[in-house]
All heavy atoms as an XYZ file, in Angstrom:
825
protein
N       0.853     -1.182     -0.003
C       0.001      0.002      0.009
C       0.900      1.233      0.014
O       1.779      1.341      0.818
C      -0.891     -0.024      1.248
C      -1.928      1.033      1.249
S      -3.029      0.792      2.638
C      -4.522      0.484      1.763
N       0.680      2.138     -0.905
C       1.476      3.350     -1.017
C       0.633      4.528     -0.575
O      -0.573      4.543     -0.675
C       1.950      3.577     -2.457
O       0.796      3.714     -3.287
C       2.790      2.376     -2.941
N       1.333      5.533     -0.071
C       0.663      6.751      0.376
C       0.859      7.894     -0.568
O       0.521      9.025     -0.261
C       1.128      7.111      1.815
O       2.520      7.412      1.746
N       1.469      7.686     -1.681
C       1.682      8.773     -2.689
C       0.435      8.994     -3.476
O      -0.467      8.191     -3.513
C       2.863      8.405     -3.633
O       2.505      7.228     -4.324
C       4.154      8.230     -2.822
N       0.399     10.147     -4.128
C      -0.777     10.507     -4.917
C      -0.826      9.728     -6.235
O      -1.868      9.530     -6.774
C      -0.757     12.031     -5.243
N       0.319      9.224     -6.680
C       0.343      8.456     -7.914
C       0.622      7.036     -7.619
O       1.568      6.673     -6.950
C       1.431      9.029     -8.877
C       1.169     10.372     -9.412
C       2.236     10.797    -10.382
O       3.114     10.003    -10.706
O       2.129     11.966    -10.860
N      -0.211      6.143     -8.095
C       0.026      4.708     -8.030
C       0.448      4.202     -9.402
O       0.119      4.796    -10.402
C      -1.268      4.039     -7.590
C      -1.729      4.442     -6.217
C      -3.060      3.760     -5.871
O      -3.477      2.847     -6.570
O      -3.581      4.149     -4.832
N       1.169      3.098     -9.376
C       1.657      2.541    -10.629
C       0.948      1.230    -10.913
O       0.831      0.358    -10.032
C       3.185      2.305    -10.588
O       3.806      3.544    -10.253
C       3.705      1.784    -11.884
N       0.456      1.060    -12.093
C      -0.142     -0.161    -12.531
C       0.760     -0.825    -13.532
O       1.604     -0.141    -14.181
C      -1.557      0.063    -13.123
O      -1.415      0.841    -14.299
C      -2.500      0.699    -12.159
N       0.608     -2.110    -13.759
C       1.479     -2.837    -14.628
C       1.251     -2.477    -16.078
O       2.171     -2.484    -16.917
C       1.311     -4.355    -14.475
N       0.053     -2.109    -16.435
C      -0.267     -1.852    -17.847
C      -0.114     -0.377    -18.223
O       0.463     -0.047    -19.222
C      -1.763     -2.287    -18.121
C      -2.112     -1.968    -19.573
C      -1.894     -3.759    -17.888
N      -0.651      0.528    -17.430
C      -0.699      1.940    -17.849
C       0.384      2.816    -17.252
O       0.495      3.964    -17.646
C      -2.051      2.518    -17.465
O      -2.232      2.475    -16.025
C      -3.174      1.797    -18.128
N       1.160      2.347    -16.270
C       2.159      3.216    -15.659
C       1.497      4.033    -14.537
O       0.578      3.592    -13.902
N       2.038      5.233    -14.282
C       1.510      6.008    -13.183
C       0.033      6.476    -13.444
O      -0.273      6.887    -14.570
C       2.387      7.234    -13.118
C       3.469      7.024    -14.113
C       3.165      5.837    -14.923
N      -0.787      6.381    -12.454
C      -2.199      6.769    -12.560
C      -2.282      8.207    -12.113
O      -1.937      8.533    -10.977
C      -3.102      5.872    -11.757
C      -4.539      6.363    -11.838
C      -2.975      4.416    -12.199
N      -2.725      9.113    -12.978
C      -2.871     10.509    -12.642
C      -4.333     10.896    -12.520
O      -5.206     10.314    -13.193
C      -2.167     11.386    -13.667
C      -0.694     11.147    -13.710
C      -0.065     12.171    -14.600
N       1.383     12.017    -14.613
C       2.104     11.297    -15.512
N       1.453     10.743    -16.480
N       3.367     11.235    -15.446
N      -4.599     11.875    -11.702
C      -5.969     12.323    -11.542
C      -6.433     13.064    -12.804
O      -5.627     13.616    -13.583
C      -6.130     13.219    -10.317
O      -5.406     14.394    -10.518
N      -7.746     13.089    -13.007
C      -8.305     13.761    -14.192
C      -7.972     15.262    -14.268
O      -7.551     15.734    -15.297
C      -9.815     13.527    -14.256
C     -10.530     14.137    -15.475
C     -10.018     13.522    -16.777
C     -12.004     13.983    -15.352
N      -8.137     16.029    -13.140
C      -7.731     17.447    -13.198
C      -6.276     17.662    -13.579
O      -5.971     18.605    -14.300
C      -8.046     17.990    -11.802
C      -9.053     17.020    -11.257
C      -8.759     15.698    -11.856
N      -5.431     16.785    -13.133
C      -4.002     16.941    -13.468
C      -3.780     16.689    -14.937
O      -2.976     17.413    -15.598
C      -3.188     15.966    -12.572
C      -1.720     16.181    -12.752
C      -0.943     15.352    -11.776
N       0.472     15.606    -11.888
C       1.346     14.996    -11.205
N       1.020     14.083    -10.299
N       2.623     15.250    -11.366
N      -4.415     15.695    -15.490
C      -4.267     15.409    -16.937
C      -4.853     16.542    -17.803
O      -4.264     16.890    -18.775
C      -4.936     14.071    -17.299
C      -4.113     12.894    -16.896
C      -4.683     11.625    -17.403
N      -5.718     11.204    -16.442
C      -6.603     10.279    -16.623
N      -6.597      9.655    -17.780
N      -7.456      9.933    -15.675
N      -5.970     17.037    -17.349
C      -6.543     18.221    -18.056
C      -5.666     19.440    -18.018
O      -5.492     20.130    -19.033
C      -7.927     18.516    -17.483
C      -9.050     17.503    -17.704
C     -10.269     17.937    -16.998
C      -9.278     17.285    -19.157
N      -5.041     19.684    -16.868
C      -4.124     20.836    -16.725
C      -2.942     20.664    -17.637
O      -2.522     21.610    -18.302
C      -3.730     21.017    -15.248
C      -2.898     22.280    -15.061
C      -2.372     22.421    -13.652
N      -1.282     21.472    -13.547
C      -1.120     20.631    -12.507
N      -2.002     20.586    -11.581
N      -0.092     19.813    -12.435
N      -2.379     19.496    -17.706
C      -1.238     19.277    -18.533
C      -1.574     19.368    -20.008
O      -0.796     19.938    -20.803
C      -0.629     17.854    -18.296
C       0.205     17.772    -17.054
N       1.314     18.517    -16.844
C       0.002     16.994    -15.965
C       1.811     18.217    -15.627
N       1.063     17.340    -15.089
N      -2.785     18.915    -20.366
C      -3.176     19.025    -21.814
C      -3.451     20.491    -22.193
O      -3.062     20.919    -23.300
C      -4.418     18.184    -22.057
N      -4.076     21.242    -21.284
C      -4.427     22.634    -21.637
C      -3.227     23.597    -21.507
O      -3.306     24.681    -22.059
C      -5.545     23.139    -20.745
C      -6.936     22.567    -21.136
C      -7.985     23.065    -20.114
C      -7.312     22.956    -22.536
N      -2.212     23.214    -20.837
C      -1.007     24.122    -20.702
C       0.082     23.773    -21.722
O       1.133     24.344    -21.656
C      -0.417     24.069    -19.282
O      -0.119     22.736    -18.947
C      -1.405     24.646    -18.297
N      -0.215     22.898    -22.621
C       0.732     22.576    -23.707
C       0.818     23.780    -24.673
O      -0.154     24.513    -24.855
C       0.283     21.329    -24.461
C       1.316     20.871    -25.441
O       2.343     20.394    -25.032
O       1.098     21.057    -26.660
N       1.972     24.028    -25.238
C       2.195     25.184    -26.101
C       1.264     25.101    -27.321
O       0.675     26.147    -27.712
C       3.679     25.216    -26.567
C       3.920     26.300    -27.577
C       4.591     25.372    -25.369
N       1.098     23.954    -27.924
C       0.206     23.861    -29.069
C      -1.225     24.120    -28.720
O      -1.970     24.827    -29.475
C       0.336     22.457    -29.699
N      -1.680     23.646    -27.580
C      -3.039     23.932    -27.123
C      -3.253     25.387    -26.810
O      -4.321     25.955    -27.166
C      -3.391     23.016    -25.901
N      -2.300     26.005    -26.193
C      -2.425     27.463    -25.869
C      -2.416     28.252    -27.145
O      -3.139     29.287    -27.259
C      -1.279     27.867    -24.958
C      -1.390     27.346    -23.527
C      -0.141     27.739    -22.714
C      -2.648     27.857    -22.839
N      -1.600     27.901    -28.132
C      -1.579     28.619    -29.431
C      -2.931     28.499    -30.125
O      -3.447     29.463    -30.659
C      -0.424     28.077    -30.280
N      -3.535     27.278    -30.051
C      -4.788     27.045    -30.663
C      -5.897     27.888    -29.954
O      -6.742     28.532    -30.582
C      -5.194     25.614    -30.632
C      -6.597     25.324    -31.097
C      -6.925     25.356    -32.444
C      -7.622     25.032    -30.192
C      -8.200     25.136    -32.904
C      -8.895     24.813    -30.624
C      -9.188     24.818    -31.964
O     -10.473     24.608    -32.391
N      -5.870     27.936    -28.629
C      -6.822     28.748    -27.886
C      -6.695     30.228    -28.204
O      -7.651     30.962    -28.318
C      -6.684     28.513    -26.362
C      -7.232     27.184    -25.894
C      -6.898     26.998    -24.385
C      -8.737     27.041    -26.128
N      -5.444     30.690    -28.346
C      -5.198     32.088    -28.711
C      -5.719     32.394    -30.102
O      -6.311     33.455    -30.277
N      -5.553     31.487    -31.031
C      -6.050     31.684    -32.382
C      -7.566     31.735    -32.363
O      -8.149     32.601    -33.036
C      -5.555     30.555    -33.328
C      -6.138     30.540    -34.741
C      -5.573     31.725    -35.525
C      -5.867     29.221    -35.385
N      -8.185     30.877    -31.625
C      -9.671     30.870    -31.543
C     -10.188     32.138    -30.897
O     -11.190     32.701    -31.326
C     -10.132     29.618    -30.771
S      -9.918     28.091    -31.673
N      -9.493     32.618    -29.834
C      -9.918     33.844    -29.220
C      -9.769     35.020    -30.195
O     -10.672     35.895    -30.275
C      -9.080     34.097    -27.975
N      -8.690     35.070    -30.956
C      -8.469     36.142    -31.928
C      -9.550     36.104    -33.022
O     -10.089     37.157    -33.407
C      -7.092     36.041    -32.525
N      -9.843     34.904    -33.500
C     -10.885     34.793    -34.532
C     -12.278     35.208    -34.014
O     -13.019     35.800    -34.727
C     -10.920     33.342    -35.034
C      -9.815     32.905    -35.945
C      -9.955     31.408    -36.220
C      -9.783     33.673    -37.220
N     -12.565     34.872    -32.770
C     -13.854     35.250    -32.187
C     -13.957     36.745    -32.024
O     -14.997     37.373    -32.328
C     -14.068     34.533    -30.857
O     -13.905     33.117    -31.052
C     -15.390     34.825    -30.271
N     -12.876     37.395    -31.512
C     -12.898     38.845    -31.381
C     -13.035     39.548    -32.739
O     -13.801     40.451    -32.904
C     -11.625     39.340    -30.647
C     -11.457     40.809    -30.741
C     -11.669     38.858    -29.191
N     -12.301     39.013    -33.725
C     -12.430     39.562    -35.090
C     -13.810     39.429    -35.617
O     -14.363     40.339    -36.249
C     -11.431     38.845    -36.023
C     -11.635     39.195    -37.442
C     -11.263     40.362    -38.080
C     -12.355     38.454    -38.393
N     -11.713     40.319    -39.379
C     -12.381     39.208    -39.607
C     -13.036     37.209    -38.369
C     -12.999     38.711    -40.745
C     -13.617     36.759    -39.513
C     -13.619     37.490    -40.677
N     -14.448     38.246    -35.377
C     -15.799     37.999    -35.945
C     -16.797     38.985    -35.325
O     -17.663     39.504    -36.001
C     -16.220     36.564    -35.707
N     -16.684     39.206    -33.982
C     -17.634     40.120    -33.357
C     -17.415     41.567    -33.804
O     -18.355     42.299    -34.025
C     -17.523     40.009    -31.842
C     -18.407     38.907    -31.299
C     -17.838     37.795    -30.701
C     -19.782     38.982    -31.344
C     -18.584     36.763    -30.227
C     -20.580     37.947    -30.874
C     -19.953     36.836    -30.296
N     -16.172     41.946    -33.959
C     -15.918     43.344    -34.399
C     -16.247     43.522    -35.869
O     -16.759     44.582    -36.239
C     -14.431     43.726    -34.175
O     -13.592     42.818    -34.831
C     -14.125     43.759    -32.722
N     -16.032     42.532    -36.688
C     -16.334     42.670    -38.092
C     -17.861     42.680    -38.317
O     -18.345     43.377    -39.215
C     -15.712     41.547    -38.905
N     -18.586     41.918    -37.584
C     -20.046     41.846    -37.815
C     -20.784     42.998    -37.164
O     -21.847     43.308    -37.628
C     -20.575     40.527    -37.241
O     -20.421     40.465    -35.850
N     -20.232     43.683    -36.200
C     -20.958     44.859    -35.616
C     -20.750     46.108    -36.443
O     -21.618     46.934    -36.484
C     -20.502     45.100    -34.126
O     -19.067     45.310    -34.148
C     -20.878     43.944    -33.239
N     -19.620     46.252    -37.093
C     -19.337     47.482    -37.777
C     -19.766     47.502    -39.245
O     -19.833     48.532    -39.895
N     -20.013     46.325    -39.770
C     -20.271     46.210    -41.235
C     -21.413     45.198    -41.469
O     -21.341     44.067    -41.038
C     -18.958     45.744    -41.924
C     -19.060     45.836    -43.443
O     -20.102     46.281    -43.992
N     -18.002     45.477    -44.083
N     -22.427     45.620    -42.183
C     -23.523     44.683    -42.468
C     -23.169     43.621    -43.523
O     -23.840     42.594    -43.645
C     -24.726     45.490    -42.922
C     -25.289     46.347    -41.846
C     -26.524     47.120    -42.300
O     -27.094     46.754    -43.334
O     -26.881     48.058    -41.638
N     -22.109     43.853    -44.320
C     -21.695     42.941    -45.321
C     -20.993     41.720    -44.728
O     -20.767     40.717    -45.406
C     -20.794     43.575    -46.368
C     -21.568     44.578    -47.225
O     -22.820     44.408    -47.322
O     -20.948     45.483    -47.759
N     -20.567     41.820    -43.467
C     -19.780     40.778    -42.834
C     -20.690     39.831    -42.058
O     -20.371     39.428    -40.939
C     -18.722     41.337    -41.918
N     -21.827     39.481    -42.602
C     -22.758     38.620    -41.856
C     -22.262     37.205    -41.695
O     -22.697     36.514    -40.741
C     -24.103     38.631    -42.560
O     -23.974     38.087    -43.864
N     -21.313     36.778    -42.529
C     -20.788     35.419    -42.389
C     -19.446     35.355    -41.617
O     -18.799     34.382    -41.603
C     -20.577     34.797    -43.772
C     -21.855     34.328    -44.360
C     -22.401     35.031    -45.422
C     -22.439     33.171    -43.945
C     -23.570     34.583    -46.017
C     -23.625     32.721    -44.527
C     -24.189     33.456    -45.557
N     -19.148     36.455    -40.945
C     -17.880     36.451    -40.176
C     -17.891     35.514    -39.013
O     -16.853     34.965    -38.606
C     -17.591     37.907    -39.670
N     -19.042     35.250    -38.451
C     -19.147     34.301    -37.359
C     -18.917     32.834    -37.730
O     -18.698     32.000    -36.897
N     -18.958     32.536    -39.016
C     -18.710     31.202    -39.484
C     -17.251     30.810    -39.275
O     -16.984     29.627    -39.001
C     -19.109     31.070    -40.967
C     -18.748     29.705    -41.508
C     -20.636     31.332    -41.100
N     -16.358     31.733    -39.348
C     -14.923     31.407    -39.251
C     -14.545     30.822    -37.907
O     -13.959     29.749    -37.863
C     -14.051     32.656    -39.620
C     -14.415     33.189    -40.994
C     -12.577     32.378    -39.450
C     -14.128     32.222    -42.123
N     -14.867     31.479    -36.768
C     -14.536     30.800    -35.487
C     -15.342     29.535    -35.241
O     -14.866     28.624    -34.589
C     -14.821     31.887    -34.449
C     -15.663     32.895    -35.079
C     -15.386     32.803    -36.547
N     -16.529     29.514    -35.791
C     -17.383     28.317    -35.664
C     -16.759     27.150    -36.349
O     -16.693     26.016    -35.797
C     -18.768     28.617    -36.210
C     -19.789     27.540    -36.134
C     -20.229     26.981    -34.941
C     -20.416     26.920    -37.192
N     -21.137     26.025    -35.276
C     -21.298     25.943    -36.619
C     -20.342     27.018    -38.568
C     -22.094     25.150    -37.410
C     -21.133     26.212    -39.346
C     -22.010     25.292    -38.792
N     -16.197     27.297    -37.558
C     -15.531     26.241    -38.259
C     -14.155     25.904    -37.665
O     -13.698     24.780    -37.721
C     -15.391     26.596    -39.721
C     -16.639     26.559    -40.563
C     -16.382     27.075    -41.979
C     -17.300     25.198    -40.557
N     -13.506     26.910    -37.048
C     -12.194     26.678    -36.441
C     -12.313     25.834    -35.210
O     -11.338     25.194    -34.800
C     -11.530     28.008    -36.117
N     -13.479     25.812    -34.587
C     -13.678     24.989    -33.395
C     -14.485     23.723    -33.633
O     -14.948     23.090    -32.696
C     -14.350     25.832    -32.257
O     -15.582     26.332    -32.800
C     -13.461     26.958    -31.852
N     -14.714     23.408    -34.915
C     -15.495     22.192    -35.232
C     -14.616     20.999    -34.866
O     -13.400     21.097    -34.833
C     -15.795     22.165    -36.742
N     -15.168     19.894    -34.565
C     -16.536     19.375    -34.615
C     -17.327     19.650    -33.311
O     -18.530     19.502    -33.382
C     -16.348     17.900    -34.865
C     -15.079     17.512    -34.170
C     -14.222     18.796    -34.310
N     -16.675     19.974    -32.254
C     -17.434     20.159    -30.980
C     -18.416     21.296    -31.069
O     -19.556     21.221    -30.519
C     -16.474     20.358    -29.798
N     -18.070     22.374    -31.737
C     -19.003     23.509    -31.836
C     -20.189     23.169    -32.724
O     -21.242     23.738    -32.594
C     -18.278     24.760    -32.342
O     -17.767     24.561    -33.656
N     -20.001     22.215    -33.666
C     -21.128     21.822    -34.512
C     -22.204     21.074    -33.676
O     -23.377     21.228    -33.987
C     -20.611     20.940    -35.619
C     -19.644     21.570    -36.611
C     -19.173     20.517    -37.629
C     -20.249     22.712    -37.319
N     -21.772     20.343    -32.697
C     -22.726     19.680    -31.807
C     -23.556     20.644    -31.032
O     -24.788     20.480    -30.837
C     -21.980     18.672    -30.887
C     -22.936     18.071    -29.862
C     -21.312     17.629    -31.678
N     -22.904     21.715    -30.578
C     -23.594     22.738    -29.763
C     -24.325     23.779    -30.649
O     -24.933     24.718    -30.069
C     -22.609     23.437    -28.862
C     -21.970     22.483    -27.809
C     -20.889     23.206    -27.049
C     -23.029     21.973    -26.879
N     -24.298     23.661    -31.930
C     -24.953     24.606    -32.820
C     -26.437     24.581    -32.676
O     -27.142     25.550    -33.036
C     -24.521     24.348    -34.255
C     -25.024     25.364    -35.245
C     -24.597     26.664    -35.175
C     -25.977     25.010    -36.185
C     -25.076     27.600    -36.082
C     -26.472     25.925    -37.071
C     -26.005     27.206    -37.026
N     -27.026     23.534    -32.147
C     -28.465     23.434    -31.977
C     -28.973     24.239    -30.789
O     -30.195     24.192    -30.533
C     -28.899     21.967    -31.885
C     -28.528     21.229    -33.153
C     -28.279     21.309    -30.708
N     -28.141     24.906    -30.049
C     -28.567     25.747    -28.944
C     -29.432     26.851    -29.432
O     -29.403     27.220    -30.646
C     -27.388     26.288    -28.203
C     -26.508     25.269    -27.466
C     -25.247     25.919    -26.915
C     -27.253     24.604    -26.380
N     -30.238     27.482    -28.588
C     -31.082     28.605    -29.035
C     -30.278     29.704    -29.701
O     -29.105     29.914    -29.401
C     -31.691     29.110    -27.732
C     -31.597     27.982    -26.796
C     -30.397     27.199    -27.143
N     -30.927     30.381    -30.611
C     -30.284     31.394    -31.471
C     -30.094     32.701    -30.716
O     -30.933     33.592    -30.825
C     -31.073     31.581    -32.722
C     -30.365     32.418    -33.769
O     -29.128     32.479    -33.659
O     -30.994     33.024    -34.605
N     -28.983     32.832    -29.998
C     -28.649     34.039    -29.300
C     -27.159     34.190    -29.379
O     -26.413     33.204    -29.528
C     -29.037     33.948    -27.805
C     -30.559     33.914    -27.637
C     -30.936     34.023    -26.215
N     -32.343     33.934    -26.122
C     -33.004     33.327    -25.136
N     -32.298     32.761    -24.158
N     -34.290     33.305    -25.098
N     -26.626     35.431    -29.330
C     -25.176     35.616    -29.384
C     -24.436     34.908    -28.226
O     -23.324     34.396    -28.427
C     -24.991     37.123    -29.316
C     -26.280     37.718    -29.793
C     -27.360     36.725    -29.413
N     -25.041     34.869    -27.070
C     -24.365     34.192    -25.936
C     -24.229     32.719    -26.195
O     -23.216     32.092    -25.865
C     -25.128     34.440    -24.648
N     -25.261     32.101    -26.815
C     -25.161     30.630    -27.083
C     -24.139     30.379    -28.195
O     -23.467     29.343    -28.190
C     -26.556     30.133    -27.491
C     -27.548     30.119    -26.399
S     -26.978     29.148    -25.010
C     -27.358     30.222    -23.676
N     -24.000     31.300    -29.117
C     -22.960     31.154    -30.178
C     -21.628     31.161    -29.463
O     -20.732     30.345    -29.798
C     -23.076     32.282    -31.159
C     -21.996     32.338    -32.150
C     -21.962     31.425    -33.217
C     -20.970     33.264    -32.048
C     -20.920     31.476    -34.131
C     -19.973     33.319    -32.991
C     -19.939     32.407    -34.008
N     -21.404     32.071    -28.557
C     -20.119     32.157    -27.811
C     -19.892     30.906    -26.984
O     -18.786     30.439    -26.891
C     -20.111     33.442    -26.945
C     -18.813     33.793    -26.321
C     -17.803     34.074    -27.412
C     -18.967     35.035    -25.447
N     -20.943     30.363    -26.330
C     -20.738     29.123    -25.573
C     -20.337     27.986    -26.461
O     -19.455     27.210    -26.084
C     -22.101     28.806    -24.807
C     -22.063     27.381    -24.294
C     -22.353     29.749    -23.715
N     -20.898     27.890    -27.671
C     -20.512     26.829    -28.602
C     -19.069     26.992    -29.028
O     -18.309     25.979    -29.099
C     -21.420     26.834    -29.786
N     -18.613     28.232    -29.234
C     -17.246     28.472    -29.640
C     -16.272     28.106    -28.495
O     -15.243     27.445    -28.688
C     -17.050     29.924    -30.068
C     -17.927     30.273    -31.266
C     -15.582     30.263    -30.372
C     -17.566     29.509    -32.523
N     -16.597     28.562    -27.284
C     -15.723     28.322    -26.100
C     -15.621     26.822    -25.824
O     -14.514     26.277    -25.615
C     -16.221     29.100    -24.890
C     -15.506     28.652    -23.627
C     -15.995     30.574    -25.097
N     -16.761     26.092    -25.774
C     -16.733     24.648    -25.526
C     -16.020     23.879    -26.631
O     -15.208     23.012    -26.335
C     -18.158     24.142    -25.288
C     -18.196     22.635    -25.234
C     -18.764     24.710    -24.029
N     -16.250     24.307    -27.833
C     -15.545     23.670    -28.964
C     -14.040     23.879    -28.897
O     -13.265     22.971    -29.159
N     -13.660     25.125    -28.591
C     -12.210     25.421    -28.520
C     -11.552     24.655    -27.356
O     -10.439     24.147    -27.553
C     -12.006     26.946    -28.326
N     -12.206     24.579    -26.201
C     -11.648     23.845    -25.089
C     -11.540     22.345    -25.400
O     -10.553     21.706    -25.030
C     -12.466     24.091    -23.802
C     -12.267     25.455    -23.193
C     -13.247     25.643    -22.026
C     -10.818     25.656    -22.707
N     -12.539     21.805    -25.995
C     -12.537     20.361    -26.340
C     -11.383     20.066    -27.322
O     -10.623     19.088    -27.162
C     -13.860     19.924    -26.924
N     -11.269     20.879    -28.330
C     -10.175     20.700    -29.340
C      -8.819     20.956    -28.713
O      -7.839     20.241    -29.067
C     -10.408     21.584    -30.550
C     -11.564     21.160    -31.380
O     -12.085     20.059    -31.237
N     -12.054     22.028    -32.258
N      -8.694     21.925    -27.847
C      -7.407     22.148    -27.178
C      -7.009     20.992    -26.250
O      -5.827     20.692    -26.180
C      -7.507     23.464    -26.334
N      -7.978     20.361    -25.610
C      -7.644     19.170    -24.853
C      -7.099     18.064    -25.738
O      -6.113     17.427    -25.380
C      -8.907     18.676    -24.102
C      -9.304     19.445    -22.837
C     -10.644     18.962    -22.371
C      -8.238     19.313    -21.810
N      -7.719     17.850    -26.866
C      -7.253     16.836    -27.814
C      -5.857     17.164    -28.365
O      -4.973     16.338    -28.373
C      -8.262     16.580    -28.930
C      -7.699     15.666    -29.980
C      -9.564     16.068    -28.363
N      -5.665     18.406    -28.724
C      -4.404     18.849    -29.271
C      -3.294     18.723    -28.198
O      -2.207     18.217    -28.461
C      -4.463     20.311    -29.767
C      -5.322     20.355    -31.042
C      -3.072     20.907    -30.024
C      -5.703     21.755    -31.459
N      -3.566     19.165    -26.961
C      -2.579     19.048    -25.917
C      -2.232     17.609    -25.566
O      -1.104     17.276    -25.340
N      -3.251     16.736    -25.538
C      -3.030     15.333    -25.194
C      -2.183     14.668    -26.338
O      -1.240     13.887    -26.045
C      -4.315     14.597    -24.985
N      -2.520     14.962    -27.538
C      -1.744     14.396    -28.664
C      -0.356     14.929    -28.686
O       0.617     14.119    -28.942
C      -2.477     14.702    -29.986
S      -3.997     13.809    -30.255
N      -0.167     16.184    -28.467
C       1.201     16.747    -28.427
C       2.034     16.122    -27.294
O       3.230     15.833    -27.459
C       1.162     18.264    -28.285
N       1.371     15.880    -26.163
C       2.124     15.290    -25.030
C       2.533     13.887    -25.323
O       3.639     13.438    -25.045
C       1.213     15.355    -23.772
C       1.881     14.916    -22.536
C       0.961     15.219    -21.349
N       1.442     14.616    -20.150
C       2.317     15.152    -19.327
N       2.813     16.327    -19.631
N       2.684     14.559    -18.239
N       1.631     13.080    -25.967
C       1.962     11.710    -26.316
C       3.064     11.659    -27.420
O       3.992     10.878    -27.294
C       0.696     10.939    -26.797
C       1.036      9.658    -27.450
C      -0.255     10.730    -25.636
N       2.956     12.562    -28.382
C       3.998     12.570    -29.428
C       5.359     13.025    -28.878
O       6.387     12.583    -29.322
C       3.575     13.510    -30.552
C       2.380     12.984    -31.413
C       1.933     14.023    -32.387
C       2.840     11.700    -32.154
N       5.330     13.957    -27.921
C       6.571     14.443    -27.339
C       7.197     13.368    -26.478
O       8.418     13.336    -26.326
C       6.299     15.691    -26.495
C       7.493     16.535    -26.332
C       7.155     17.896    -25.691
N       6.456     18.740    -26.602
C       5.218     19.272    -26.338
N       4.623     19.021    -25.214
N       4.628     20.039    -27.194
N       6.386     12.522    -25.853
C       6.895     11.458    -25.020
C       7.710     10.470    -25.803
O       8.704      9.872    -25.269
C       5.743     10.786    -24.287
C       6.176      9.884    -23.169
C       5.024      9.230    -22.476
N       3.962     10.143    -22.191
C       2.698      9.774    -22.048
N       2.363      8.541    -22.243
N       1.764     10.654    -21.767
N       7.315     10.217    -27.022
C       8.081      9.300    -27.853
C       7.620      7.883    -27.709
O       6.649      7.537    -27.107
N       8.424      6.943    -28.302
C       8.031      5.525    -28.342
C       8.668      4.707    -27.246
O       8.731      3.504    -27.371
N       9.194      5.303    -26.174
C       9.860      4.564    -25.144
C       8.941      3.598    -24.446
O       9.348      2.500    -24.136
N       7.696      3.946    -24.201
C       6.780      2.997    -23.522
C       6.326      1.888    -24.400
O       6.175      0.772    -23.938
C       5.555      3.782    -22.986
C       5.712      4.201    -21.612
C       4.403      4.605    -21.113
N       4.552      5.212    -19.810
C       3.704      5.942    -19.192
N       2.560      6.208    -19.762
N       3.946      6.422    -18.012
N       6.048      2.215    -25.648
C       5.518      1.192    -26.558
C       6.591      0.110    -26.923
O       6.253     -1.006    -27.209
C       5.026      1.848    -27.855
N       7.825      0.457    -26.800
C       8.907     -0.457    -27.162
C       9.107     -1.543    -26.061
O       9.720     -2.570    -26.308
C      10.205      0.260    -27.443
N       8.627     -1.321    -24.904
C       8.865     -2.269    -23.770
C       8.044     -3.481    -23.888
O       7.058     -3.663    -24.297
C       8.586     -1.626    -22.445
C       9.613     -0.593    -22.113
C       9.372     -0.030    -20.744
N      10.244      1.113    -20.560
C      10.131      1.944    -19.565
N       9.259      1.798    -18.689
N      10.942      2.942    -19.479
């Protein structure tokens, strides 16, 4: 019996808590760059659509940049706040995937070779 926060299993290695894995995935450089890009696209879309009536499709750009998760939330009621919720949830879901993939790729094949 161990008293440490991390236990080791024979198959998966150290067992980490979910909040710790989420924090590591969201603080990855690639995930942070993606979140910054999504934030910049969202700010641009809101500023472009308020000042110009010809920019009615400006909101499509951040929506597509955060697909597929934002596509699932597209069925929310038609309000600007719900559009923003879909963009934020989509960006966070994609950033988690990007961060987790970058972490696994950075780790290399050391574990798989054993």
